C-alpha positions in Angstrom: 112.6 119.3 105.8 109.8 118.4 108.2 110.7 117.3 111.7 108.9 114.4 113.5 109.5 113.7 117.2 108.9 110.1 118.2 109.0 109.2 121.9 109.1 105.5 123.0 108.6 104.8 126.6 108.8 101.1 127.8 106.8 100.1 130.9 106.7 96.9 133.0 104.4 96.3 136.0 103.9 93.2 138.2 100.8 93.2 140.4 101.1 92.9 144.1 100.6 89.2 144.4 102.6 88.4 141.3 99.8 86.7 139.4 99.8 89.2 136.5 102.3 91.2 134.5 101.7 94.1 132.1 104.3 95.5 129.7 104.6 97.4 126.5 105.8 100.6 124.9 104.0 103.9 124.9 104.4 105.7 121.6 104.1 109.5 121.2 104.4 111.2 117.8 104.9 115.0 118.1 103.7 114.8 121.7 100.4 112.9 120.8 100.1 109.5 122.5 99.0 106.8 120.1 96.6 104.1 121.2 99.1 101.4 120.3 101.0 100.2 123.3 102.8 97.2 122.0 106.4 96.0 121.7 105.9 94.5 118.2 108.0 96.7 115.9 105.6 96.1 113.0 102.6 97.5 114.9 104.5 100.5 116.2 105.8 101.4 112.7 102.4 101.0 111.2 100.7 103.1 113.8 103.3 105.9 113.6 103.2 106.1 109.8 99.4 106.0 109.7 99.3 108.8 112.3 101.4 110.8 109.9 98.9 110.2 107.1 100.6 107.3 105.2 98.9 104.2 103.9 101.2 101.4 105.2 102.0 97.9 104.0 104.7 96.1 106.0 106.4 92.9 104.8 108.7 91.0 107.1 111.0 88.2 106.0 112.7 85.8 108.5 116.0 84.8 107.1 116.9 82.6 110.1 115.1 79.6 108.4 117.6 79.6 105.4 
């Protein structure tokens, strides 16, 4: 069985005068940092799987409206 190492590192930074905030998640797959730095799980999953060579179609359903 192949092993895949996925590292997720959250970051949050406020600038000195408090006018701007940056945040996100740095994603590494087998020690390779992906360009995607986003907290949206769909984007993270898509980028990880595409990096591994998969064609990805993600469908999300929101059952809270039922």
